[in-house]
C-alpha positions as CSV (number, residue, x, y, z in Angstrom):
1,X,-15.5,-1.2,0.7
2,X,-15.5,-0.2,-3.0
3,X,-12.9,-1.3,-5.5
4,X,-10.0,1.0,-6.0
5,X,-9.3,2.5,-9.4
6,X,-5.5,2.4,-9.4
7,X,-2.9,1.2,-11.7
8,X,-1.1,-2.0,-10.7
9,X,-0.1,-5.4,-11.8
10,X,-2.2,-7.6,-9.4
11,X,-5.5,-6.1,-8.4
12,X,-6.5,-9.2,-6.5
13,X,-3.6,-9.0,-4.1
14,X,-3.9,-5.2,-3.8
15,X,-7.6,-5.5,-2.9
16,X,-6.7,-8.3,-0.4
17,X,-4.3,-5.9,1.3
18,X,-6.9,-3.1,1.4
19,X,-9.5,-5.5,2.8
20,X,-7.1,-6.7,5.5
21,X,-6.5,-3.0,6.5
22,X,-10.2,-2.4,6.5
23,X,-10.9,-5.4,8.7
24,X,-8.3,-4.4,11.2
25,X,-9.5,-0.8,11.2
26,X,-6.2,0.6,10.0
27,X,-8.0,3.5,8.4
28,X,-4.9,5.8,8.2
29,X,-3.1,3.4,6.1
30,X,-6.2,2.4,4.2
31,X,-7.1,5.9,3.2
32,X,-3.5,6.6,1.9
33,X,-3.3,3.4,-0.1
34,X,-6.7,4.1,-1.7
35,X,-5.3,7.3,-3.0
36,X,-2.1,5.7,-4.3
37,X,-1.2,6.6,-7.8
38,X,0.2,3.1,-8.6
39,X,1.4,-0.1,-7.0
40,X,3.5,-3.0,-8.3
41,X,4.1,-6.5,-7.0
42,X,7.6,-7.7,-8.1
43,X,9.0,-11.0,-6.7
44,X,8.7,-10.5,-2.9
45,X,8.4,-6.7,-2.9
46,X,5.4,-4.4,-3.1
47,X,6.2,-1.0,-4.6
48,X,3.7,1.8,-3.8
49,X,3.6,5.3,-5.3
50,X,1.6,7.5,-3.0
51,X,-1.0,9.9,-4.4
52,X,0.5,13.1,-3.0
53,X,3.4,14.6,-0.9
54,X,1.5,14.3,2.4
55,X,0.8,10.6,1.8
56,X,4.4,10.0,0.8
57,X,5.6,11.7,4.0
58,X,3.2,9.6,6.1
59,X,4.0,6.3,4.5
60,X,7.8,6.9,4.7
61,X,7.6,7.2,8.5
62,X,9.2,4.2,10.2
63,X,6.1,3.4,12.3
64,X,3.7,3.5,9.3
65,X,6.0,1.6,7.0
66,X,6.6,-1.2,9.6
67,X,2.9,-1.5,10.2
68,X,2.2,-1.6,6.4
69,X,4.9,-4.3,6.0
70,X,3.3,-6.5,8.6
71,X,-0.1,-6.3,7.0
72,X,1.4,-6.8,3.5
73,X,3.3,-9.8,4.7
74,X,0.2,-11.4,6.1
75,X,-2.2,-10.5,3.3
76,X,0.1,-10.7,0.2
77,X,3.0,-12.8,1.3
78,X,5.6,-10.2,0.3
79,X,8.8,-9.7,2.2
80,X,9.2,-5.9,1.7
81,X,7.2,-2.8,1.0
82,X,9.0,0.1,-0.7
83,X,7.5,3.6,-1.1
84,X,8.4,5.4,-4.3
85,X,8.2,9.1,-4.8
86,X,6.5,10.4,-8.0
87,X,8.6,10.9,-11.0
88,X,9.0,14.6,-11.9
């Protein structure tokens, strides 16, 4: 698994999450997070801005978001994951 070239404030935690998804074969989530435009860890929340409208729609689905929150809690010790839409 190669390093992701994305903008964020904690590449170590981000890569830990990506590694966890890779290890658990969560390839749908992994692919979408690799394409993320940006991420930001703030207090106990991880904010993710998806790379495109399709990824936004996928990550906002309840099932995908719940799954992502579980992996983020385990790997990064965050309480919540919030998906942000791109700023126009």
